[in-house]
NUDOLUM-636727 format. One line per 2 residues: their letters; for each residue x, y, z of N, C-alpha, C, O, CB. Coordinates in Angstrom, 2 decimals. Each point is the difference from the previous one (the first is absolute). Glycine has a CB too. Layout:
BEGIN
A	X,Y,Z,X,Y,Z,X,Y,Z,X,Y,Z,X,Y,Z | ...
//
This chain:
BEGIN
MD	-80.83,-30.48,-9.70,-0.32,0.54,1.29,0.77,1.31,0.15,1.22,0.02,-0.10,-1.65,-2.32,1.09 | -0.28,3.37,-0.76,0.61,1.31,0.26,0.17,0.12,1.51,-0.98,0.07,0.74,-0.07,0.99,-2.84
IE	2.28,-1.04,2.55,0.28,0.07,1.43,1.14,0.99,0.22,1.15,-0.27,-0.34,-1.94,-2.13,0.70 | 0.44,3.54,0.23,0.97,1.08,0.16,0.01,0.63,1.39,0.94,0.71,0.35,-1.21,-0.28,-2.75
LR	-0.77,-0.69,3.19,-0.12,0.63,1.31,-0.37,-1.04,1.06,-0.68,-0.99,-0.29,0.00,3.15,-0.80 | 1.12,-1.91,2.31,-0.37,-0.89,1.11,-1.29,0.45,0.67,-0.74,-0.83,0.53,3.16,0.31,-0.17
NG	-2.69,1.80,-0.37,-1.20,0.55,0.65,-0.17,-0.50,1.42,-1.11,-0.36,0.42,0.05,0.52,-2.64 | 2.15,-0.19,2.97,-0.05,-0.39,1.41,0.02,-1.50,0.26,0.02,-0.41,1.16,-1.26,2.48,-0.81
VG	1.24,-2.88,-1.38,0.03,-1.46,0.16,1.44,-0.43,0.25,0.93,0.50,-0.63,-2.96,-0.80,-0.89 | 2.21,-0.63,2.45,1.33,-0.52,0.28,0.59,-0.72,-1.22,-0.74,-0.53,-0.83,0.11,0.30,3.23
IE	1.93,0.23,-2.49,0.67,-0.58,-1.16,-0.33,-1.48,-0.17,-0.32,-0.43,-1.11,2.16,2.08,1.40 | -1.78,-2.42,0.77,-0.26,-1.45,-0.13,-1.44,-0.27,-0.39,-0.26,-0.90,-0.80,2.02,0.46,2.50
QL	-2.71,1.19,-1.15,-1.39,-0.18,-0.39,-0.20,0.38,-1.46,-0.70,-0.69,-0.74,-0.02,1.14,3.11 | 1.33,0.65,-2.78,-0.11,0.43,-1.39,0.53,-1.09,-0.94,-0.62,-0.30,-1.01,0.85,2.71,1.73
KR	0.92,-2.99,-0.38,0.57,-1.06,-0.83,-0.91,-1.23,-0.05,-0.19,-0.59,-1.06,2.49,1.41,1.64 | -2.86,-1.19,0.57,-0.93,-1.14,0.04,-1.20,0.23,-0.90,-0.37,-0.87,-0.79,1.09,0.38,3.14
EA	-1.32,1.65,-2.24,-1.19,0.32,-0.80,0.36,0.11,-1.48,-0.78,-0.43,-0.85,-0.21,1.63,2.82 | 2.14,-0.64,-2.27,0.43,0.09,-1.41,0.20,-1.40,-0.58,-0.46,-0.29,-1.10,1.56,2.52,1.56
RK	-0.41,-3.10,0.28,0.21,-1.38,-0.47,-1.33,-0.70,-0.21,-0.18,-0.71,-0.99,2.36,0.62,2.18 | -3.11,0.27,-0.25,-1.31,-0.63,-0.11,-0.72,0.47,-1.27,-0.58,-0.81,-0.73,0.44,0.66,3.25
WL	0.17,1.46,-2.78,-0.65,0.53,-1.20,0.67,-0.54,-1.26,-0.68,-0.46,-0.91,0.06,2.54,2.18 | 1.94,-2.05,-1.32,0.73,-0.48,-1.17,-0.27,-1.47,-0.27,-0.22,-0.40,-1.14,1.99,2.10,1.59
ET	-1.76,-2.52,0.60,-0.27,-1.43,-0.15,-1.43,-0.27,-0.43,-0.24,-0.88,-0.83,1.96,0.41,2.57 | -2.67,1.22,-1.20,-1.41,-0.16,-0.38,-0.19,0.32,-1.48,-0.66,-0.75,-0.72,-0.05,1.33,3.07
VE	1.27,0.52,-2.80,-0.13,0.40,-1.41,0.68,-1.03,-0.90,-0.55,-0.38,-1.03,0.49,2.81,1.71 | 1.26,-2.86,-0.30,0.72,-0.98,-0.81,-0.77,-1.32,-0.09,-0.10,-0.59,-1.08,2.26,1.66,1.74
NY	-2.69,-1.53,0.45,-0.77,-1.25,0.00,-1.28,0.12,-0.81,-0.37,-0.95,-0.71,1.33,0.41,2.94 | -1.64,1.65,-2.15,-1.27,0.17,-0.70,0.21,0.15,-1.51,-0.68,-0.65,-0.79,-0.26,1.72,2.85
YG	1.87,-0.20,-2.45,0.18,0.31,-1.42,1.06,-0.86,-0.70,0.06,-0.06,-1.22,-0.74,2.36,1.77 | 1.51,-2.97,0.25,1.04,-0.83,-0.59,1.15,0.79,-0.61,0.71,-0.50,-0.87,-2.46,-1.16,0.44
IV	1.93,2.89,0.89,1.11,0.83,-0.45,0.68,0.63,1.21,-0.63,0.16,1.05,-0.53,0.31,-3.26 | 2.41,-0.14,2.06,0.72,0.66,1.08,-0.26,1.50,-0.09,0.30,0.61,-1.02,1.50,-2.42,1.04
PI	-2.37,2.42,1.03,-0.29,1.44,-0.04,1.28,0.84,-0.01,1.06,-0.44,0.43,-3.20,-0.01,0.78 | 2.01,1.67,-1.72,1.09,0.97,0.00,-0.15,0.88,1.24,-1.11,0.40,0.37,1.24,-0.41,-2.92
IY	0.98,0.30,3.19,0.02,0.96,1.10,0.42,1.36,-0.55,1.03,0.12,-0.67,-0.48,-1.94,2.37 | -1.35,2.84,-1.40,0.35,1.39,-0.32,0.34,0.69,1.31,-0.82,0.03,0.92,-0.67,0.02,-2.99
TN	2.68,0.52,2.16,0.41,0.76,1.17,1.19,0.88,-0.36,0.50,-0.05,-1.12,-1.35,-1.76,2.66 | 1.29,2.60,-0.58,1.18,0.83,-0.24,1.26,-0.69,0.56,-0.10,-0.93,0.80,-1.34,3.02,-0.74
VD	2.57,-1.61,-0.48,1.28,-0.63,0.38,0.15,-0.08,1.52,0.33,-1.06,0.53,0.69,1.92,-2.65 | -1.25,0.23,2.82,0.22,0.02,1.45,-0.96,-0.94,0.73,0.40,-0.68,0.94,0.40,3.04,-1.13
FY	-2.06,-2.40,-0.23,-0.96,-0.88,0.67,0.40,-1.46,-0.21,-0.07,-0.80,0.93,-1.76,2.50,-1.25 | 2.25,-2.04,-0.89,0.42,-1.38,-0.26,1.22,-0.34,0.86,0.02,-1.04,0.67,-0.92,1.17,-3.02
RN	1.89,0.73,2.33,1.25,-0.25,0.72,-0.22,-0.04,1.51,0.51,-0.89,0.68,0.75,2.00,-2.54 | -2.02,-0.17,2.40,-0.12,0.15,1.46,-1.14,-0.80,0.62,0.07,-0.31,1.19,0.89,2.54,-1.48
IL	-1.99,-2.56,-0.46,-1.17,-0.66,0.56,-0.17,-1.42,-0.55,-0.01,-0.96,0.77,-1.09,3.20,-0.50 | 0.98,-2.39,-1.57,-0.29,-1.32,-0.57,1.23,-0.90,0.00,-0.03,-1.09,0.56,-1.73,2.13,-1.99
GS	2.81,-0.59,0.83,1.25,-0.75,0.00,0.00,-1.22,-0.90,-0.95,-0.25,-0.75,1.27,1.06,3.02 | 0.75,-1.57,-2.18,0.26,-1.10,-0.93,-1.02,-1.13,0.09,-0.08,-0.81,-0.92,2.47,1.40,1.09
EF	-3.15,-0.68,0.90,-0.98,-1.09,0.08,-1.13,0.16,-1.04,-0.81,-0.91,-0.17,1.33,0.70,2.62 | -0.57,1.35,-3.14,-0.99,0.20,-1.05,0.65,-0.02,-1.40,-0.63,0.39,-0.98,-0.74,0.96,2.59
DK	2.61,-1.82,-1.68,0.73,0.00,-1.28,-0.59,-0.95,-1.04,0.33,0.13,-1.18,1.68,0.45,2.47 | -2.85,-1.52,-0.89,-0.57,-0.93,-0.99,-1.04,0.69,-0.89,-0.37,-0.52,-1.05,0.77,-1.37,2.65
YP	-0.86,3.05,-1.17,-1.04,0.71,-0.75,0.63,1.02,-0.95,0.96,0.68,0.36,-2.56,-1.00,1.56 | 1.06,0.43,-3.13,0.48,1.04,-0.92,-0.19,1.38,0.65,-0.96,0.22,0.75,0.40,-1.67,-2.77
LW	1.47,2.34,1.72,-0.01,1.32,0.64,-0.22,1.12,-1.01,0.67,0.08,-1.03,0.85,-0.97,2.80 | -2.50,1.75,-1.45,-0.22,1.26,-0.70,0.43,1.06,0.99,-0.70,0.27,0.97,-1.26,-1.13,-2.44
VA	3.12,1.47,1.24,0.61,0.86,0.99,-0.12,1.47,-0.38,0.26,0.38,-1.14,1.32,-2.23,1.71 | -1.99,2.66,0.39,-0.05,1.44,-0.17,1.30,0.58,0.57,0.29,-0.15,1.19,-2.86,0.20,-1.07
HY	3.31,0.61,-0.97,1.21,0.70,0.44,0.21,1.15,-0.97,0.59,-0.16,-1.07,0.46,-1.95,2.09 | -1.55,3.27,-0.63,-0.05,1.15,-0.89,1.35,0.67,-0.18,0.85,0.03,0.88,-3.18,0.30,-0.18
YE	2.48,0.21,-1.90,1.08,0.91,-0.35,1.39,-0.63,-0.02,1.00,0.71,0.07,-2.39,1.06,0.90 | 1.47,-3.07,-1.06,1.27,-0.67,-0.23,0.24,-0.01,-1.50,-0.95,-0.14,-0.78,0.71,-1.32,2.87
EQ	1.47,1.62,-2.51,0.26,0.13,-1.44,0.08,-1.32,-0.74,-0.49,-0.09,-1.13,1.68,2.17,1.65 | -0.60,-3.10,0.05,0.25,-1.24,-0.72,-0.94,-1.14,0.41,-0.55,-0.69,-0.86,2.91,1.40,0.66
QP	-2.54,-0.90,1.50,-0.84,-1.08,0.52,-0.21,0.24,1.49,0.72,0.80,0.60,0.14,-2.45,-2.34 | -1.84,0.98,2.33,-0.22,0.20,1.44,1.17,-0.56,0.80,0.64,-0.97,-0.41,-3.14,0.87,0.06
RI	2.77,0.71,1.48,1.08,-0.50,0.88,-0.59,-1.05,0.94,-0.36,0.28,1.14,1.60,1.95,-1.26 | -1.31,-3.45,-0.40,-0.49,-1.12,0.80,0.79,-1.23,-0.43,0.31,-0.17,-1.18,-2.65,1.18,1.44
QR	2.67,-1.86,0.70,0.86,-1.14,-0.28,-0.70,-1.14,-0.73,0.65,-0.76,-0.72,0.62,1.38,2.72 | -2.56,-0.76,-1.83,-0.69,-1.13,-0.60,-0.52,0.33,-1.40,-0.06,1.16,-0.40,-0.57,-1.94,2.69
NW	0.26,-0.26,-3.00,-0.53,0.17,-1.35,-1.38,0.65,0.05,-0.74,-0.17,0.97,2.05,-1.84,-1.75 | -1.65,2.76,-0.25,-1.30,0.66,-0.11,-0.48,-0.17,-1.44,0.80,-0.19,-0.91,-0.24,1.87,2.75
IF	-1.89,-1.59,-2.04,-0.51,-0.11,-1.37,-0.59,1.32,-0.50,0.01,0.27,-1.20,-0.46,-2.69,1.63 | -0.07,3.23,0.47,-0.46,1.34,-0.36,0.68,1.00,0.92,0.25,-0.28,1.17,-2.50,-0.61,-1.99
WQ	2.54,2.06,0.28,0.60,1.08,0.77,-0.81,1.26,-0.25,-0.04,0.50,-1.13,2.35,-1.55,1.02 | -2.94,1.57,1.14,-0.68,1.29,-0.09,1.05,1.05,0.34,0.38,0.18,1.15,-2.69,-1.14,-0.51
HN	2.78,1.66,-1.68,1.15,0.89,0.18,-0.35,1.48,0.11,0.87,0.82,0.28,0.42,-2.49,-1.53 | -2.55,2.00,1.03,-0.36,1.41,0.02,-1.49,0.15,0.27,-0.80,-0.80,-0.49,2.68,1.32,-1.10
DQ	-2.24,0.48,2.35,-1.41,0.27,0.26,-0.42,1.38,-0.53,-1.04,0.53,0.38,1.17,-2.00,1.64 | 0.68,2.01,-2.90,-0.26,1.35,-0.53,-0.07,0.01,-1.53,0.31,1.01,-0.63,0.83,-0.05,2.64
GN	-1.55,-2.09,-2.60,-0.04,-0.11,-1.46,-1.15,0.77,-0.62,-1.02,0.25,0.64,2.08,-2.46,-0.42 | -0.86,2.58,-1.47,-1.03,0.68,-0.78,-0.40,-0.88,-1.17,0.86,-0.54,-0.70,0.04,2.81,1.37
VN	-2.20,-2.42,-0.89,-0.53,-0.77,-1.11,-1.07,0.84,-0.68,-0.87,0.57,0.66,1.36,-2.79,0.50 | -0.41,2.30,-2.47,-1.01,0.76,-0.75,-1.39,-0.51,0.33,-0.24,-1.21,0.02,1.89,1.63,-1.88
GI	-2.58,0.51,2.13,-1.38,-0.36,0.29,-0.29,-0.20,1.47,-1.16,-0.14,0.39,1.10,-0.89,-2.60 | 1.08,1.01,3.05,-0.18,-0.14,1.45,0.52,1.27,0.64,1.16,0.38,-0.21,-0.93,-2.93,0.15
TS	-1.07,3.23,0.84,0.40,1.29,0.55,0.84,-0.09,1.26,0.76,0.92,0.31,-2.82,-0.02,-1.28 | 1.94,-2.00,1.71,0.79,-0.14,1.22,1.29,-0.77,-0.27,0.14,-0.62,-1.05,-2.25,0.68,2.41
KV	3.03,-0.01,-0.42,1.25,-0.75,-0.11,-0.30,-1.49,0.10,-0.95,-0.41,0.66,2.26,2.34,0.36 | -0.50,-2.74,-1.70,-0.20,-1.45,0.01,1.30,-0.70,0.40,1.09,0.57,-0.08,-2.85,-0.37,-1.71
DF	1.62,-1.45,2.24,1.16,-0.82,0.33,0.59,-0.58,-1.28,-0.73,-0.39,-0.91,-0.25,-0.15,3.18 | 2.29,0.48,-2.32,0.70,-0.65,-1.11,0.65,-1.26,0.52,0.63,0.00,1.06,-0.23,2.21,-2.22
NV	-0.55,-3.30,0.41,0.52,-1.31,0.38,0.80,-0.61,-1.13,-0.19,0.34,-1.17,-1.75,-0.67,2.71 | 2.85,-0.56,-1.18,0.81,-0.74,-0.96,-0.20,-1.48,0.28,0.00,-0.44,1.15,1.72,2.33,-1.33
FK	-1.88,-2.67,-0.90,-0.03,-1.46,0.12,1.40,-0.51,-0.33,0.57,0.39,-1.02,-3.04,-0.52,0.40 | 3.01,-0.72,1.48,1.34,-0.56,-0.20,-0.12,-1.30,-0.78,-0.05,-1.08,0.58,0.90,2.15,1.57
GD	-0.91,-0.95,-3.46,-0.14,-1.17,-0.84,-0.45,0.41,-1.39,-0.11,1.18,-0.31,-0.44,-2.58,2.31 | 0.31,0.40,-2.83,-0.46,0.27,-1.36,-1.49,-0.33,-0.13,-0.64,-0.39,0.97,2.97,-0.09,-1.88
SN	-2.86,0.62,-0.29,-1.44,-0.20,-0.20,-0.41,-1.45,0.27,-1.11,-0.23,0.48,1.13,2.07,-2.17 | 0.83,-2.81,1.40,-0.33,-1.40,0.30,-0.07,-0.23,1.51,-0.92,-0.67,0.49,2.04,-0.05,-2.62
EF	-0.18,1.27,2.86,-0.02,-0.14,1.46,-1.22,0.70,0.59,-0.59,-0.49,0.97,3.10,0.37,-0.95 | -2.90,1.24,-0.60,-1.19,0.68,0.47,-1.25,-0.85,-0.23,-0.84,-0.14,0.89,1.94,2.34,-1.36
RN	-1.21,-2.77,-0.71,-1.13,-0.89,-0.31,-0.07,-1.16,0.98,-1.09,-0.43,0.38,1.27,1.06,-2.80 | 0.97,-1.15,2.83,0.03,-1.14,0.91,-0.53,0.30,1.40,-0.42,-0.92,0.71,2.35,0.11,-2.00
IL	-1.92,2.06,1.69,-0.51,0.30,1.34,-1.46,0.42,0.00,-0.59,0.19,1.07,2.88,0.48,-0.45 | -2.88,-0.52,-1.80,-1.42,0.37,-0.08,-0.89,-1.14,0.48,0.30,-1.17,-0.22,0.21,2.71,-1.69
VH	-1.60,-1.18,2.56,-0.99,-0.97,0.45,-0.95,-0.24,-1.17,-0.57,0.94,-0.55,0.74,-0.20,3.00 | -0.33,-1.99,-2.83,-0.85,-0.34,-1.15,-1.31,-0.60,0.48,-0.85,-0.35,-0.82,2.88,-0.04,-0.61
//
């Protein structure tokens, strides 16, 4: 679930709807969905009540790791990457784990 903006929705309503979506997806597919958001949105809006979900966190231009207290599995650390064959800037991400751990999170 990509959740980064409130767009005028109250915090409690946003949390209710996010939980409903996450639970629906988990029940249907039998897997725990990943939340993608930025550090400030997680800290200020979602908070620890969403800690059961794996986190893909956007926190650009940090040198070592994102500044967030909870565990994360993906870190989007840059939005200005260059890749041969692509003319526009691309996002760069890091997976926190090895190839076996990556295989374990794939949907089969």
